[in-house]
C-alpha positions, -999 to +999 in steps of 0.1 A: -283+110+920-304+103+889-282+074+879-285+059+913-323+060+911-323+044+877-298+017+889-320+010+920-351+008+898-334-016+874-323-038+903-359-039+917-373-045+882-349-074+875-356-089+909-394-087+903-389-100+868-371-131+879-399-142+902-415-171+884-450-184+887-457-220+896-449-243+867-482-248+849-491-259+814-522-237+812-513-211+787-517-183+813-489-156+811-507-130+832-482-130+861-452-124+838-471-098+818-480-078+849-445-081+864-430-069+831-454-040+827-449-028+862-411-030+861-410-015+826-432+014+838-410+019+868-378+020+849-392+040+820-407+066+844-375+070+864-353+071+833-373+098+815-390+116+844-422+117+825-456+099+823-449+091+786-417+073+795-436+053+821-463+044+796-438+034+769-418+014+795-450-003+807-461-013+773-427-026+763-422-044+796-457-060+793-449-073+758-416-087+769-432-102+801-459-118+780-434-133+757-414-147+786-446-161+802-456-180+770-421-193+766-422-206+802-455-222+796-442-241+765-413-253+785-436-264+814-458-283+789-428-301+774-414-310+808-448-323+820-452-344+788-418-359+792-424-368+828-458-383+820-444-404+792-415-415+813-438-426+841-462-443+816-433-462+799-418-474+832-450-482+852-456-517+838-428-543+842-421-578+853-391-593+868-378-625+852-364-654+872-329-640+868-339-608+886-339-586+855-366-560+851-385-560+817-408-531+808-439-536+787 
């Protein structure tokens, strides 16, 4: 019975942890931090059957979630910069008389 509760909590925690926030290059990792802390506290509490286990799990999950959030933000910033540069490089062009496109 105890193993089933831990397994169910792990499934819920992993499901909640995979929910991603909207892609934004704003340095905000609060959503991931809260999801990590909540799921860590849930799993830690159910695994140890104590408040201390829930607190330790919450802190560990919060740290991991924060790290994931900042990693996602860096990836979002890189993706946005590439898209912006691609659009900027390919916005200005002319078509020569042979029908070939030339970019400025």
